[in-house]
N, C-alpha and C positions, 0 to 999 in steps of 0.2 A: 381090070372088074373089081377084085378084091380089095385094091388099094383106093379105088372111090367110095367102095362100101364100107370101107372103116372109116376114112375121113369124113362120111356121112355122117355116121355114127358117134364118132367124137364130136362131130360140130351140133348136132340135135341132143347128146347129152350135155355140151354146154349150157344149150337153150333153156334146157329143163333146169339144170342148176340154180344157173341167174336169174328165171323165174321163179324159183321157188326161193331162194333171198329176194328177190325183189317183195313176192306177195306176202312171206313171212316176218324176216328181220331188216328190211330197210324201215329206219326212223324215219316215218313220214311228218312227225313235229315233235317239239319239246316245247312246255311252257310251264308256268304256275299259276295255280287255282289256290284261293283261300273260300273256306267256310267253315260251317256246323259241320263235323262228321256224325252222320246220322246214326248211321251201323257200320259194324266192322265185324265179320263171322270170316271162318274157314271152312273151306269146302269142299267137295268135288267127289268121286268116286274112285276113279284112279290117283288122279293128279289131283292133291290136296293144296288149295291157295286159297291165299286171304283173298275176300273181297269186300269192297267198301261204298258208301254212297256219301257225297260231301252234298250239303245245301247249301247255295251261295243265295247271297243278296238279291233282292228284285224278282221278277216274273219273265218267264217267255211264254210263248203258245204259237202253234205253227197255224193256229187258225186264228183270223181277227175275234177281237170280242171275246176271249177266254183264256180264262186264267190257269197257268200251271208254273209248279216251282221250277225255279231251274238248279237242276239237279246234275249231278257228277259221279259215274258211275266209274269204279277204279277196278286195278288188281294189284297184287304185293305177291312179291316172289322173294323177298328178303326176311328174314325172322326178326332181323333187330329193327327194321322199319315196321313191320308187323307188332313187334314188341312196345313200341313207340304210341304207334296208333291204339293199340288195345288199353292203353292207358289213361289215355285223352279223349275218349267215345261220349259226345255230347259238346265237347269243347271247340272253338274255333283253332284250326290249323291252317296252314300254308304247306302246299304240297306242289314238289316237282315231278313232273312226270314227260313219259316218253310216249308217244302215237304211233302207232303200228296199223297197216293197211288193216292186219286180218289177224286171227288169234288163235293160239298155239293151245291142246291142254294146260301143258305143264307152265304155260304163263299165265294163266285165269282165262275168264269169262268175257272180260274186256278188252277194249283196244288200247286202252291207255294204261300203260303202267308205271305206278307211284317207284320212282328210285330215290326220292328223299324227303326226309321231311325238315323243311325252312323253318320254321315259326310254332309252336305251341302257345296256347292261352297262358296268359302268365308267365311267359317267360321271355328274357331280353333276345335280340338277336346277337350272336357273337361277336359280330365285326363291329359292334359298339361298344364292347367292353373297355373299361379303361382300368388302371393298377389301384384308381382309386375310389370305383366305384363300389 
């Protein structure tokens, strides 16, 4: 009977661990978004994270006939990425992000976490640099 209880407890703990990983650490999607960086702030009570909003071109709306700007709310945990975004407020930026199923307090308030700034307004992409340019 003790072996059965140990085995059952082990399987139960394994299921809980996998469910927690799936819910909070599984990367649901990755992508790139571009737009005007509307605001970028550092906030939080215990865990200070950077939160921002990107305003994209065009309009979207859940209800027909209504207009709403196309906004992308995101979180940043890296100080180096945050420094780049702080200097580009109000400018056009291109961001690479990861999408998670749920948020964690130390990862920010959004399901989207920016992991890289690909392009800033006024800068050229690094892949196209030639020695004579």
